[in-house]
Phi, psi and omega in degrees: 000147173246142169247131179261129182256144178232144174297319177221121182248129182291140169227171181295342179254004179134181181277139179251129181282153172049056183250166180229153173237135178270138176201159178271120178188206179235168180163189180278144184265142173266187186294337179278358180095346176282148176273132182236129178233117176289132184243349178161172181280311182243118183233130179235161177284152172295148179266149172272131170274101195276000177204114185222131164248094193304316186298336184289344177302325185283352178253006179301128182095351185269358182236030184255016171256133182295129178249344181206151180299332178249046179307142184204187173308321188289327176281326174301323183297329178296318175298316179300317178301317179298318181290316183301329188274005172249001185271127175255177182304316181295320178299310181300319178299315180294318180294312181298318182297315177299316180299315184291328171300311180299323178296314179299318180293340178267354178103006169275133178243359172212159184217139171260108185266107182273093198253110178241005179269082193266316194246184173291162185303331179275003178094350179284143181288155170290164178308320168259108182304341180262015188304309184289331172295319180292329175301315182292319176302314180298321179298314181295321180290326179300316183267345175098006180278145174283144184231136162252106180276131183236080175300136191261133169274123184220116191233326186228164184265003179178174180299337180280359176081015180296153183295156177298143176287168183306317184280356177260356186303323184285354178272339199278149174215150160281164179299316181298316180295323179294315179297324174296320177299314178301315182299317181294317183289330182289348174291343181262002184294145174203195182301331184267350185224125170240139177248111179262187175248160188204130171256132183302311183186169177294328181286342183258354182227111178298159185304315183295326177290320177301316180295318179299319179292313184291328175296317180293329183271356188304322183273357181262129179271068181227157183289155176230127180241156177204139166287141178201143171049040178284322187232147180295322175304325175297316179297316181297319181293321179297318178297317183295320189256338178241356173078007180214161172290156187302310183292321176301313181298316181299314181297331180274342189240003178215156179273087184277126182214197186293347176286339190271142169235123177259117186273126180084286185045040189293320190250091179240148169271175185299322179293321178298320179302312182291317181294319181293320178297320182288338184292337184090354177292162176252141171258123175270111181261138185232074192303319184289321176290318180297326175288315182301320183273351183071034186291314187131188185239133177290150181278072192296309187298307179296330179290316177294323179296334178269014179066033176285150181265133177235158169221169176239151177215159179256000164052260182275354173065039169289345173212142176242086187203117175303312187290328180291320178298316180293318182297315183282339170299318176283316183299322176302320178290323178297319179295321179293314188269345181060042172207179189245165171055066187265312184278077178234164179252171181300327181240012181224108187259001172272121180297315182299312180298317183293313181294318179299314180298315179297314183290326179295308181296315178298324179294319176299320180292317179299324180280353184075027185240003184301317181291338180276329190249347178226114179210133178051043179062018178248125182259130176240106184273129170275337181225134178233144182242126178259120181273155185279091184289350177271354179293144181306328179295333185257356180298128177067014178280130171287152185298332181293341178255005190295307183291327176297322178293314180301314186282323191251021176249026180093176183273063185263131180286100180256001177283119181265308182225149176227132179232134178231124180052042176081006184244124181282116181256328179234129174229133180051040174083359183239130174293147186295338180244024186305312187293315179300316183290323178297321179293320177297322178293319179301314180299315181295322181291324176295324178292316180293322180298326180291340181263347182291000000 
């Protein structure tokens, strides 16, 4: 075993001086026989990216021309559909591998991949129905990031149960085919891979199918994710056809607990905020994507005050940055309330420390890893991030101001090194395979550009 020593090691209550993290690797041995390797002055845990659609990274910037006077998520979705239907397995592999490199270099050490691009563009399955899922698994293993793969159940085109449209065909599954997919993929699970279950949304999964899936998953201790209440038209349609708001309906019709992650949950009324916080579920908030799509702002302060669990995700990947997601999570609330320093706790007055702690713990829960990495007040990190203490922004900074400086000093790359399970993946800000992976991505993008 190796123990890594840090001058200041982050904990949920602040930085601890002269601390150590245990991991399996090599290094110099101290007098007790353990190997000890000093890794840096300021060390924080890697963050989980709790919501990712990998293929969308390659379309960032392609939907920023106005196509309608009332452009919205729904018009953006048309561009996404066109792009999704030209992507093949090799393209997806190149895009995901490049994305996961960028995540590691930004300080994400695990990802929840919300994967609905299952079949060929005409909806017919590949010879191996799990081919595109395996492509994503291979990409994560290639770069060294931990993955919670969330294959998506997607069945209908709306709350009225209409059939999937032509461009949605490659997303679809029956319940039985979906459960077979989960069973096959779970044979590949190990310490670096968890396979959870996932409903695309209430509008895409009929009630009886949701019940069949949750009944089948009842005995499995794995995460369950769902998009919900992202857009007001979705809320209005749910009220019109199911008689309740989406989160209200879900809480009344499913056993929502700590295994569940509700993605976005942007449009909640006061009662939904309180009930959702009490359920133990996590809300995955994706501030840069939600801003890009014009979704709205999550009710952060009352939810945190009710002890609700949050995580962050980069979703459509218009930005790959831990600090930008956290910064805009707070800034959106400041713009709404017209005051400062909102996301703080009763005993924690640093916005950066409080948000980082909440998102870190919630990210572990969303990934299904909380029980593995936090037990009996002892933290066992699979991934550690070393910040660049020589950067001008961090010179002479006391540790109590460190996270506030990192998060609120702009989108400056302060991640120097990243280690996961004793293996150095990022050194001096660069992933060890960055050049090779960037070249593979370049080839794929030229091919896709010719098809656009």
